C-alpha positions as CSV (number, residue, x, y, z in Angstrom):
1,M,65.7,-11.4,75.8
2,I,63.2,-8.8,74.6
3,N,64.3,-5.2,74.2
4,S,62.5,-2.0,73.2
5,G,63.3,-2.6,69.5
6,D,61.4,-5.9,69.6
7,L,58.1,-4.4,70.6
8,P,56.0,-2.0,68.4
9,G,56.0,1.6,69.5
10,L,58.4,1.5,72.4
11,D,61.2,3.0,70.3
12,M,59.2,5.9,68.9
13,P,59.6,9.5,70.1
14,D,57.3,10.7,72.9
15,V,55.2,13.6,71.6
16,D,51.9,15.2,72.2
17,A,49.6,17.5,70.2
18,H,51.4,20.6,71.5
19,S,55.0,19.3,70.8
20,D,57.4,21.3,68.6
21,L,58.9,18.8,66.3
22,G,61.5,21.2,64.9
23,H,64.3,19.4,66.7
24,L,63.1,15.9,66.0
25,G,64.5,15.1,62.5
26,A,63.8,11.9,60.6
27,V,62.1,9.1,62.5
28,E,62.9,5.5,61.5
29,M,59.9,3.1,61.3
30,H,60.9,-0.2,62.9
31,H,57.6,-2.2,63.2
32,P,54.8,-0.9,60.9
33,T,51.7,-3.1,61.6
34,Q,48.9,-1.3,59.7
35,D,48.3,-0.6,56.1
36,L,46.8,2.9,55.7
37,G,47.9,3.2,52.1
38,G,45.7,0.3,51.0
39,D,48.5,-1.3,49.0
40,G,48.9,-4.4,51.2
41,I,52.2,-3.2,52.7
42,P,52.3,-2.3,56.4
43,D,53.2,1.4,56.6
44,T,51.9,2.6,60.0
45,E,52.7,2.3,63.7
46,T,50.1,3.3,66.2
47,V,51.4,4.0,69.7
48,Q,49.1,4.4,72.7
49,G,50.9,6.3,75.4
50,P,49.7,7.5,78.8
51,H,48.6,10.9,77.4
52,S,48.0,10.4,73.7
53,M,47.7,8.1,70.7
54,D,50.3,8.7,68.0
55,V,49.9,7.4,64.4
56,W,53.3,7.3,62.5
57,T,53.0,6.6,58.7
58,D,55.6,5.9,56.1
59,M,53.7,6.4,52.8
60,D,56.6,6.0,50.4
61,H,58.0,2.9,52.1
62,D,61.5,4.3,52.6
63,G,61.7,3.3,56.3
64,I,61.2,7.0,57.5
65,A,58.0,8.3,58.9
66,D,56.3,10.9,56.5
67,H,53.2,11.7,58.5
68,L,52.4,11.9,62.2
69,T,49.0,12.4,63.8
70,V,48.7,12.8,67.5
71,V,45.4,12.8,69.5
72,D,45.8,13.7,73.2
73,N,43.5,12.1,75.8
74,D,41.8,15.6,76.3
75,G,40.8,15.8,72.6
76,D,43.6,18.1,71.3
77,Y,45.1,16.9,68.0
78,S,47.9,17.8,65.6
79,A,49.2,16.5,62.3
80,W,52.7,16.9,60.8
81,E,54.4,16.0,57.6
82,F,58.2,15.3,57.2
83,H,59.5,17.5,54.4
84,H,62.7,17.1,52.4
85,N,63.6,20.6,51.1
86,S,65.4,21.4,47.9
87,D,68.3,23.0,49.8
88,G,69.1,19.6,51.4
89,T,67.4,20.3,54.8
90,S,64.5,18.4,56.2
91,G,62.0,18.8,59.0
92,W,58.5,18.4,60.4
93,V,55.8,20.8,59.3
94,R,52.5,21.0,61.2
95,T,49.7,20.6,58.7
96,D,46.7,20.6,61.1
97,Q,45.7,21.1,64.7
98,G,42.6,21.6,66.8
99,R,40.3,19.9,69.3
100,I,37.9,17.1,68.5
101,G,34.4,18.3,68.9
102,K,35.1,22.0,68.2
């Protein structure tokens, strides 16, 4: 029997370019299929949803997403990084946002 954990992207959070990721916390990468780092190790999952394309990347290969880029169907985009702070807290920080073509 196939479940959502067996198929890439179905177990990733549903976000869009305007989402507030402050509540999200760490996101475990289950099925990376692309190698954005160029080191031969899959580190990225791309999820095409009904309203956006989400690119989740684990650059340090610890199993937790470090970067997220979302491009909405209307051209809005945002990028976030997952930060581990010196006080022991962690969270997503928006690093870029805008609209493609503007």
